[in-house]
C-alpha positions, -999 to +999 in steps of 0.1 A: -094-224+242-103-193+214-094-158+211-129-141+211-119-118+179-098-141+156-109-176+169-074-181+165-057-211+191-038-194+221-017-224+221+017-218+208+022-222+171+048-217+146+057-191+117+073-213+092+073-210+052+050-235+033+033-236+067-008-222+073-003-192+095-023-199+125-026-164+140-045-134+129-044-101+146-042-118+177-012-107+201+017-132+186+033-137+219+071-130+228+080-169+226+069-167+188+085-137+174+119-143+156+138-121+127+151-090+124+144-055+111+162-066+073+131-087+072+113-054+067+130-042+034+128-071+018+091-067+023+089-031+010+120-031-014+102-066-030+064-051-033+074-023-047+094-038-076+066-030-099+057-015-132+033+009-116+065+033-108+075+034-141+040+047-149+040+073-122+076+088-135+061+090-171+032+108-156+054+133-142+066+142-173+037+141-187+019+168-165+049+191-179+074+185-156+113+186-167+134+157-160+148+172-131+120+183-117+097+153-124+133+132-105+130+154-077+092+142-074+100+111-081+128+112-049+108+131-024+075+105-030+104+079-022+113+097+012+078+095+019+083+062+031+102+069+062+063+070+070+055+034+063+086+026+080+078+041+109+042+032+109+054-009+116+066+006+150+036-005+169+034-038+157+068-043+174+056-032+205+026-050+206+023-078+181-008-067+163-021-055+130-021-021+123-060-014+121-058-028+155-032-004+167-054+025+151-082+017+177-066+042+199-071+073+181-109+063+170-122+041+191-128-001+187-167+015+165-153+045+148-120+025+135-146+004+111-158+024+090-124+035+078-116+002+081-144-010+059-131+013+034-093+001+036-106-032+026-126-023-006-090-002-014-074-031-005-093-054-029-095-024-054-058-022-056-059-064-057-073-064-087-057-036-109-024-055-096-041-092-108-052-073-142-017-059-149-004-093-140-029-109-161-024-091-193+012-092-192+014-131-191-017-131-218+007-113-242+034-132-232+013-165-246+006-144-272+043-143-281+046-182-282+015-181-310-010-188-282-034-155-289-068-157-297-101-160-278-113-157-244-088-189-231-052-179-231-066-146-209-091-170-185-054-187-184-037-161-174-060-149-148-059-178-129-024-183-124-018-150-117-043-155-086-032-189-079+003-172-076-013-144-053-035-167-030-009-196-027+018-169-009-008-150+012-030-178+024-002-197+035+007-163+055+036-144+072+067-162+067+057-175+034+046-137+024+087-125+035+099-156+019+082-145-011+092-110-011+121-118-003+135-139-031+113-122-064+128-092-052+165-110-060+153-118-094+129-085-106+157-061-089+183-079-116+155-076-144+143-042-137+179-028-131+183-038-168+155-020-178+165+012-157+201+008-180+179+005-212+157+038-199+183+058-182+210+070-202+200+093-234+173+108-211+164+142-225+176+165-190+165+198-204+133+217-191+106+219-208+096+257-230+072+265-199+067+253-163+043+228-154+026+259-133+008+245-101-017+219-116+013+202-129+034+201-099+002+190-077-009+160-096+026+148-100+031+148-063-007+131-058+005+102-086+041+099-067+023+100-030-008+080-036+013+044-035+029+054+007+002+066+016-021+038+004+005+014+022-002+031+059-026+008+073-005-022+068+032-019+082+027-032+114+008-065+097+043-074+088+068-063+118+041-077+147+067-110+146+100-093+154+108-092+191+100-067+212+138-060+216+140-051+178+159-013+175+125+007+169+154+028+139+163-001+124+129-009+120+118+025+104+153+025+082+146-005+069+112+001+058+115+031+044+151+022+027+131-007+007+106+014-009+132+045-013+153+019-033+125-001-059+105+034-062+126+062-068+151+037-093+122+027-111+103+061-114+133+082-122+133+049-154+100+061-162+108+093-161+138+091-184+119+073-210+086+099-208+114+127-219+126+102-252+091+091-268+059+090-261+046+065-235+012+067-241+015+028-248+033+028-212+057+003-218+076+025-246+081-006-262+104+012-291+129+020-259+136-019-256+154-046-278+134-075-287+149-100-268+140-078-237+103-084-245+097-118-226+117-104-195+098-073-195+063-090-193+078-117-165+089-081-150+055-066-149+039-101-138+064-108-108+061-070-097+020-073-102+022-106-076+046-089-052+024-064-047-007-077-044+007-103-019+010-081+003-022-059-002-040-097+000-027-108+026-031-079+051-074-074+037-076-109+057-063-089+089-088-063+084-119-083+079-110-100+115-108-059+126-141-051+113-151-078+135-160-111+114-156-141+134-135-160+106-099-171+110-073-156+083-074-180+058-110-181+058-112-143+060-081-144+031-103-169+007-134-148+008-111-115-001-096-139-029-129-148-040-143-110-045-105-103-062-110-128-085-148-114-096-134-083-095-104-093-116-130-109-140-148-081-143-122-056-147-108-081-173-140-086-196-158-053-191-136-025-200-155+000-182-150-017-155-113-009-151-116+030-156-143+033-130-125+012-104-093+036-107-108+067-102-134+050-077-097+046-060-080+079-066-114+091-050-105+078-019-075+093-009-102+118+003-101+099+034-071+079+035-047+110+035-064+123+066-065+089+083-030+085+077-021+119+095-045+111+124-031+078+127+010+087+125-001+115+151-012+091+179+014+069+171+038+103+176+017+113+208+018+077+228+055+073+215+038+038+202+034+028+239+003+013+238-020-006+261-021-041+241-053-055+258-073-030+255-062-025+215-084-057+214-112-050+237-140-040+214-167-039+249-172-009+272-150-004+300-112-004+276-090+025+282-100+029+238-137+025+245-139+066+245-173+076+238-193+046+233-164+035+210-158+065+189-132+086+197-141+123+190-107+141+190-097+112+162-131+116+146-132+152+142-094+155+131-106+132+104-138+152+095-113+182+093-091+165+071-113+149+049-131+182+045-100+203+033-094+172+008-130+168-007-125+211-013-092+207-033-097+178-047-089+170-088-101+137-096-123+123-124-154+118-100-152+149-082-132+183-086-136+205-055-146+242-052-110+251-043-093+238-069-102+262-095-094+292-073-059+280-064-050+280-105-057+235-105-041+231-078-046+196-067-040+197-026-059+164-013-027+154+003-023+181+029-054+167+042-032+141+059-010+171+078-043+194+084-060+163+104-027+155+120-026+191+136-063+188+147-056+161+163-027+168+180-046+197+193-076+180+200-065+147+224-028+164+232-039+156+268-055+124+265-036+100+238-007+098+260+019+067+262+008+034+284+026+040+313+035-002+310+044-005+278 
């Protein structure tokens, strides 16, 4: 017998390391639930041990902030992982993925447009991480004497893709296992990087303040990463037993993301106060013996981050109603990622265009996150699990023809605010100049949340049987 949404067998399966996971977005039965809140810590700690945060910290200084100002922004960005930790609570309660839970806020049909965009974002960030990892491995091969032509780059791409695909393909248990054990190694290496970069930081304030534009851009850079995770957290909590402490899940997830992002972000801030970071890696600050280690860290960090985005993308396709099992959906996502990575590596303008496009999509995902979190709070994470998986009329979350008017209106209101105040390479909102160059895109989240609470406070109520 097959589940109508995922074509996953309803017979009992086991979530084991190096065994292909059979479940998709279908609810995980209580008999197959396992693990504890500490597992969530390793998912978010390991996946955020990525060099991207070093670059983000350096950018905060480039926007005109002093060491202490930029450090404050980094810490506030790290605290936003509290929302990521909390966003996984629905997974514990229902045993299903985040983008299934968001049907409660938007309706099954109203959920699909943002779901489709999220798939694009997941693939886009996986491509970016794959490219970063490939270039690091290519540089390592060059240091060994293999420098020239497309062959070393092609091999580096193949290795990076193979590592990411294999871990994601095996599924949930293997993802958690890999994130934990790779985190052990990466934490040591990045710890050495922090020690090399932070001492000697110039803590003096700059001659002139950063202004509204500098502050807002720094916050956008530091908060965009955590916001991009909002459609994913329940994907990694859905196997936890229902008796797992929700407070422990929230704290574990928040602490994992906070520690890795803040440590590396402060390292980037310190490096940028000491040297020109236009080469991104500030090699002049690193001793020669550390260069191979550094390249390995960049590769490892890109893989740990790509693994969770690629894995979630396979669940995303199922949410969109595509009748594939998780493994087949992931193979399709991996193929698109490979094609995108080839374009990014061999068509130089592609990477710049992709990054600009991804940065623009925060106009949608900041308000989406606001609505999702507001709905979760109103319902106290108590959902009608059966109704979440109904994509036909008659379910509790069908609303009006599969659309929730309150969710749609709140998303539009938040998106309009974000569009008016966005300052990106592809679009500058008409309110940016009057605001002194400030980019307030992220405030679309609280705007959308407030509108949703006002419109849905009587209808978005906890499911009594949960």
